[in-house]
MARBA-3410 file (N, C-alpha, C, O; in Angstrom, 1 decimal):
117
8.4,-0.4,10.5,8.6,-1.3,10.9,8.2,-1.9,12.9,8.3,-0.9,13.7 ~ 8.0,-2.7,13.2,7.5,-3.0,14.2,8.5,-3.7,15.3,9.0,-4.8,15.0 ~ 8.7,-3.3,16.2,9.7,-4.2,17.3,9.3,-5.1,18.2,10.1,-5.6,19.1 ~ 8.1,-5.3,18.2,7.4,-5.8,19.4,7.1,-7.3,19.3,6.3,-7.9,20.0 ~ 7.7,-7.7,18.2,7.2,-9.3,17.8,5.9,-9.5,17.3,5.0,-8.7,17.2
5.8,-11.0,16.9,4.4,-11.0,16.5,4.1,-12.5,17.0,5.0,-13.2,17.1 ~ 3.1,-12.8,17.4,1.9,-12.1,17.1,1.4,-11.7,18.1,1.5,-12.3,19.1 ~ 0.6,-10.2,17.8,0.0,-9.6,18.6,-1.2,-10.4,19.2,-1.6,-11.3,18.5 ~ -2.0,-10.3,20.4,-3.3,-10.5,20.7,-4.5,-9.8,20.2,-4.5,-8.6,20.4 ~ -5.2,-10.2,19.7,-5.4,-11.5,18.7,-4.4,-11.5,17.4,-4.1,-10.4,17.0
-3.9,-12.6,16.8,-3.2,-12.3,15.9,-3.8,-12.0,14.2,-3.5,-12.8,13.3 ~ -4.4,-10.9,14.1,-5.1,-10.2,12.9,-4.1,-8.9,12.9,-3.2,-8.5,13.7 ~ -4.6,-8.4,11.5,-4.0,-7.2,10.6,-5.2,-6.4,10.2,-6.4,-6.8,10.1 ~ -4.9,-5.3,9.8,-5.9,-4.7,9.5,-5.7,-3.8,8.1,-5.0,-2.8,8.2 ~ -6.1,-4.1,7.0,-5.8,-3.3,5.5,-6.8,-1.8,5.8,-8.0,-1.7,6.1
-6.0,-0.9,5.6,-6.8,0.3,5.8,-6.5,1.5,4.8,-5.4,1.8,4.3 ~ -7.6,1.9,4.6,-7.3,2.9,3.3,-8.1,4.5,3.4,-9.2,4.8,3.2 ~ -7.0,5.3,3.9,-7.4,6.6,4.3,-7.7,7.7,3.1,-7.4,7.4,1.9 ~ -8.2,8.6,3.3,-8.6,9.5,2.1,-8.6,11.1,2.9,-8.7,11.3,4.1 ~ -8.4,11.9,1.9,-8.9,13.4,2.4,-9.8,13.7,1.8,-10.0,14.9,1.9
-10.6,12.9,1.0,-11.8,13.4,0.3,-12.8,13.7,1.2,-13.0,13.0,2.2 ~ -13.6,14.9,1.0,-14.8,14.9,1.8,-15.9,13.9,1.8,-16.7,13.8,2.7 ~ -16.0,12.9,0.5,-16.9,12.1,0.2,-16.4,10.7,0.5,-17.1,9.7,0.5 ~ -15.0,10.8,0.8,-14.3,9.4,1.1,-14.4,8.5,2.0,-14.8,9.1,3.0 ~ -14.4,7.4,2.3,-14.5,6.6,3.4,-13.2,5.5,3.4,-12.5,5.4,2.4
-13.1,4.8,4.5,-12.2,4.0,5.0,-12.7,2.6,5.3,-13.6,2.3,6.1 ~ -12.0,2.0,4.6,-12.5,0.1,4.8,-11.5,-0.4,5.4,-10.3,-0.2,5.2 ~ -11.9,-1.1,6.3,-11.0,-2.2,7.2,-11.3,-3.9,6.9,-12.4,-4.6,6.9 ~ -10.2,-4.1,6.7,-10.3,-5.8,6.2,-9.8,-6.7,7.6,-8.6,-6.3,7.9 ~ -10.3,-7.5,8.3,-9.6,-8.1,9.2,-9.2,-9.7,8.5,-9.8,-10.3,7.6
-7.9,-10.0,9.2,-7.4,-11.3,8.5,-6.4,-12.0,9.5,-5.7,-11.3,10.3 ~ -6.5,-13.4,9.3,-5.3,-14.0,10.3,-4.1,-14.2,9.2,-4.1,-14.3,8.0 ~ -3.1,-14.2,10.0,-1.6,-14.1,9.3,-0.6,-14.7,10.5,-0.6,-14.5,11.7 ~ 0.4,-15.4,9.8,1.3,-16.3,10.6,2.4,-15.2,11.3,2.8,-15.4,12.4 ~ 2.8,-14.2,10.6,3.6,-13.2,10.6,3.6,-11.9,10.1,2.7,-11.8,9.3
4.3,-10.9,10.2,3.9,-9.5,9.7,4.2,-9.5,8.3,3.6,-9.0,7.4 ~ 5.1,-10.2,8.2,5.8,-10.4,6.6,4.7,-11.1,5.7,4.4,-10.8,4.5 ~ 4.1,-12.1,6.4,2.9,-12.9,5.9,1.7,-11.8,5.6,1.3,-11.6,4.5 ~ 1.4,-11.1,6.7,0.4,-10.2,6.6,0.4,-9.0,5.4,-0.5,-8.6,4.7 ~ 2.0,-8.6,5.6,2.1,-7.7,4.4,1.8,-8.2,3.2,1.1,-7.7,2.3
2.2,-9.2,3.1,2.2,-9.8,1.3,0.6,-10.1,1.3,0.1,-9.6,0.2 ~ -0.3,-10.7,2.1,-1.7,-11.0,2.1,-2.2,-9.5,1.7,-2.6,-9.2,0.6 ~ -2.2,-8.7,2.6,-2.8,-7.5,2.5,-2.5,-6.6,1.1,-3.4,-5.9,0.6 ~ -1.1,-6.7,0.6,-0.9,-6.5,-0.8,-1.8,-7.2,-2.0,-2.4,-6.6,-2.9 ~ -1.8,-8.5,-1.6,-2.7,-9.2,-2.6,-4.1,-9.0,-2.7,-4.7,-9.1,-3.8
-4.7,-8.6,-1.5,-6.1,-8.2,-1.2,-6.1,-6.8,-2.1,-6.8,-6.6,-3.1 ~ -5.3,-5.8,-1.6,-5.7,-4.7,-2.2,-5.5,-4.7,-3.9,-6.3,-4.0,-4.5 ~ -4.6,-5.2,-4.4,-4.5,-5.6,-5.7,-5.5,-6.2,-6.5,-5.8,-5.9,-7.7 ~ -6.0,-6.9,-5.8,-7.5,-7.8,-6.3,-8.5,-6.9,-6.4,-9.2,-6.8,-7.4 ~ -8.7,-6.1,-4.9,-9.9,-5.3,-4.8,-9.6,-4.0,-6.0,-10.7,-3.5,-6.4
-8.3,-3.5,-6.4,-8.2,-2.6,-7.2,-8.5,-3.1,-8.8,-8.7,-2.2,-9.6 ~ -8.5,-4.3,-9.1,-8.8,-5.0,-10.2,-10.5,-4.8,-10.6,-11.0,-4.3,-11.6 ~ -11.0,-5.2,-9.6,-12.4,-5.6,-9.4,-13.2,-4.3,-9.2,-14.3,-4.3,-9.8 ~ -12.7,-3.3,-8.4,-13.3,-2.3,-8.4,-12.2,-1.0,-8.5,-11.7,-0.5,-7.5 ~ -11.8,-0.4,-9.9,-10.8,0.5,-10.0,-11.1,2.0,-9.1,-10.2,2.8,-9.1
-12.0,2.1,-8.7,-12.3,3.4,-7.9,-11.4,3.1,-6.8,-10.9,4.2,-6.4 ~ -11.1,2.2,-6.1,-10.4,1.9,-5.0,-8.8,2.5,-5.2,-8.2,2.2,-6.2 ~ -8.3,3.4,-4.3,-7.2,4.1,-4.3,-6.2,2.7,-3.6,-6.5,2.3,-2.5 ~ -5.1,2.1,-4.3,-4.5,1.5,-3.5,-2.9,1.9,-3.0,-2.3,1.4,-2.0 ~ -2.4,2.7,-3.6,-1.2,3.6,-3.0,-1.2,4.4,-1.6,-0.2,4.7,-1.1
-2.4,4.6,-1.1,-2.8,4.5,0.2,-3.0,3.7,1.2,-3.2,4.0,2.4 ~ -3.0,2.4,0.7,-3.0,1.2,1.5,-2.1,1.3,2.6,-0.9,1.5,2.5 ~ -2.9,1.0,4.1,-1.8,0.5,4.9,-2.1,-0.4,5.5,-3.1,-1.1,5.3 ~ -1.2,-0.8,6.5,-1.4,-2.2,7.5,-1.3,-2.1,8.9,-0.3,-1.5,9.3 ~ -2.1,-2.6,9.8,-1.6,-2.2,11.2,-2.2,-3.6,12.0,-3.0,-4.4,11.6
-1.5,-3.6,13.3,-2.1,-4.6,13.7,-3.5,-4.4,14.3,-4.0,-3.2,14.2 ~ -4.2,-5.4,14.9,-5.9,-5.1,14.8,-6.2,-4.3,16.0,-7.1,-3.5,16.1 ~ -5.1,-4.6,17.2,-5.3,-3.7,18.3,-4.2,-2.5,18.4,-3.9,-1.9,19.4 ~ -3.8,-2.4,17.3,-2.9,-0.8,17.2,-2.8,-0.2,16.3,-1.8,0.1,15.8 ~ -4.3,0.2,15.8,-4.3,0.9,14.7,-3.4,2.0,14.7,-2.7,2.1,13.7
-3.1,2.7,15.5,-2.4,3.9,15.5,-1.1,3.5,15.0,-0.3,4.5,14.6 ~ -0.6,2.3,14.9,0.8,1.9,14.5,0.4,1.3,13.3,-0.2,0.3,13.2 ~ 0.8,2.2,12.1,0.4,1.7,11.0,1.6,2.0,9.8,2.5,2.9,10.0 ~ 1.5,1.1,8.7,2.7,1.1,7.8,2.3,1.0,6.5,1.3,0.5,6.1 ~ 3.2,1.5,5.7,2.4,1.6,4.2,2.8,0.1,3.7,3.7,-0.7,4.1
1.8,0.1,2.6,2.0,-1.3,1.9,2.3,-1.0,0.3,2.7,-1.9,-0.3 ~ 2.1,0.4,-0.4,2.7,0.5,-1.6,3.6,2.1,-1.5,3.6,2.9,-0.6 ~ 4.3,2.1,-2.4,5.5,3.2,-2.6,4.8,4.4,-2.5,4.9,5.0,-1.4 ~ 4.3,4.8,-3.1,3.5,6.0,-3.3,4.5,7.1,-3.6,4.5,8.2,-3.1 ~ 5.5,6.7,-4.6,6.4,8.0,-5.2,5.8,8.5,-6.0,4.9,7.8,-6.5
6.1,10.0,-6.5,5.5,10.6,-7.4,6.2,10.9,-8.8,7.0,11.8,-8.8 ~ 5.9,10.4,-9.5,6.6,10.4,-10.8,7.0,11.7,-11.2,7.0,12.7,-10.5 ~ 7.5,11.7,-12.6,7.7,12.8,-13.5,6.5,13.7,-14.1,6.4,14.9,-14.1 ~ 5.6,12.8,-14.4,4.3,13.6,-14.8,3.3,13.5,-13.9,2.2,13.7,-14.3 ~ 3.5,13.0,-12.6,2.2,13.1,-11.5,1.9,11.7,-11.2,1.2,11.6,-10.2
2.4,10.5,-11.9,2.0,9.5,-11.8,2.2,9.2,-10.2,3.0,9.9,-9.6 ~ 1.5,8.1,-9.5,1.8,7.6,-8.1,2.4,6.0,-8.4,1.8,5.1,-9.0 ~ 3.7,5.7,-7.7,4.0,4.4,-7.6,3.2,3.6,-7.0,3.0,3.8,-5.8 ~ 2.7,2.4,-7.7,2.1,1.4,-6.9,2.7,-0.1,-6.9,2.1,-1.1,-6.9 ~ 4.0,0.1,-6.7,4.6,-1.0,-6.5,4.7,-1.2,-4.7,4.4,-0.4,-3.9
5.1,-2.2,-4.4,5.3,-2.3,-2.9,6.2,-1.6,-2.4,7.2,-1.4,-3.0 ~ 6.1,-1.0,-0.8,6.9,-0.3,-0.2,8.2,-0.9,0.0,8.4,-2.1,0.1 ~ 9.2,0.1,-0.1,10.8,-0.2,-0.3,11.1,-1.3,-1.3,11.9,-2.2,-1.0 ~ 10.6,-1.3,-2.4,10.5,-2.1,-3.6,12.0,-1.6,-4.3,12.4,-0.5,-4.4 ~ 12.8,-3.1,-4.6,14.1,-2.4,-5.5,13.6,-1.9,-6.8,12.5,-2.1,-7.2
14.8,-1.3,-7.7,14.5,-0.8,-8.7,13.7,0.3,-9.2,13.6,1.3,-8.4 ~ 13.1,0.2,-10.4,12.2,1.5,-10.7,10.8,1.6,-10.3,10.1,0.7,-10.0 ~ 10.5,2.8,-10.3,9.1,2.8,-9.8,8.1,2.7,-11.0,8.5,2.7,-12.1 ~ 6.6,2.5,-10.7,5.8,2.0,-11.7,4.4,2.8,-11.4,4.1,3.1,-10.2 ~ 3.7,3.2,-12.4,2.2,3.4,-12.3,1.4,2.4,-12.4,1.7,1.3,-12.6
0.3,2.8,-12.1,-0.8,1.8,-12.0,-1.3,1.5,-13.3,-1.4,2.4,-14.1 ~ -1.8,0.2,-13.8,-2.0,-0.5,-15.0,-1.1,-1.1,-15.7,0.0,-1.2,-15.1 ~ -1.2,-1.8,-16.9,-0.5,-2.6,-17.5,0.5,-1.5,-18.4,1.7,-1.8,-18.6 ~ -0.1,-0.3,-18.8,0.6,0.5,-19.6,1.4,1.5,-18.7,2.1,2.3,-19.3 ~ 1.3,1.5,-17.4,1.9,2.6,-16.7,3.2,3.1,-16.7,4.1,2.3,-16.6
3.6,4.5,-16.7,4.8,4.7,-16.7,5.9,3.9,-15.6,5.5,3.5,-14.5 ~ 6.8,3.9,-16.0,8.0,3.2,-15.1,8.9,4.3,-15.3,9.0,4.8,-16.4 ~ 9.7,4.8,-14.0,10.9,5.6,-13.5,11.5,5.1,-12.6,11.3,4.2,-11.8 ~ 12.7,6.2,-12.9,13.8,5.9,-11.7,14.0,7.0,-10.9,13.6,8.1,-11.3 ~ 14.7,6.8,-10.0,14.7,8.0,-9.0,15.6,9.2,-9.7,15.4,10.4,-9.4
16.5,8.8,-10.6,17.2,9.7,-11.4,16.7,10.3,-12.4,17.2,11.3,-12.8 ~ 15.5,9.7,-12.8,14.6,10.5,-13.9,14.3,11.9,-13.6,13.7,12.1,-12.6 ~ 14.5,13.0,-14.3,14.2,14.4,-14.0,12.8,14.5,-14.7,12.3,13.5,-15.1 ~ 12.3,15.7,-14.7,11.1,15.9,-15.1,10.9,16.2,-16.6,9.8,16.6,-17.1 ~ 12.2,16.1,-17.3,12.3,16.1,-18.8,12.7,17.5,-19.3,12.9,17.8,-20.5
12.7,18.3,-18.4,13.7,19.7,-19.3,14.9,19.3,-19.1,15.5,18.6,-18.3 ~ 15.1,20.2,-20.5,16.6,20.1,-20.7,17.4,21.5,-20.5,18.7,21.5,-20.6
END
């Protein structure tokens, strides 16, 4: 979370995807928003829409930053690892169960184990 108020100058945010792949690239989208909360919601919508149109885009690593402060980033998606190695693609700090990508993606709770009894 940022404690320096909104809006920065200029009032823009950046959607960032980072990757560790040797062939990976980062995409930056600049857009205006009235507040940090609005920017977060808008960035989530952009990332989800892009992941539907282009399934190769990994949304769980999507991050938001002020345009003039790229070093101050925050996660947009949870990213928790599930019992079978899935990654939660629900929004950051969401309540309730985690959920994997896709309509039939696995849902799990923080108390769910690895299935071993």
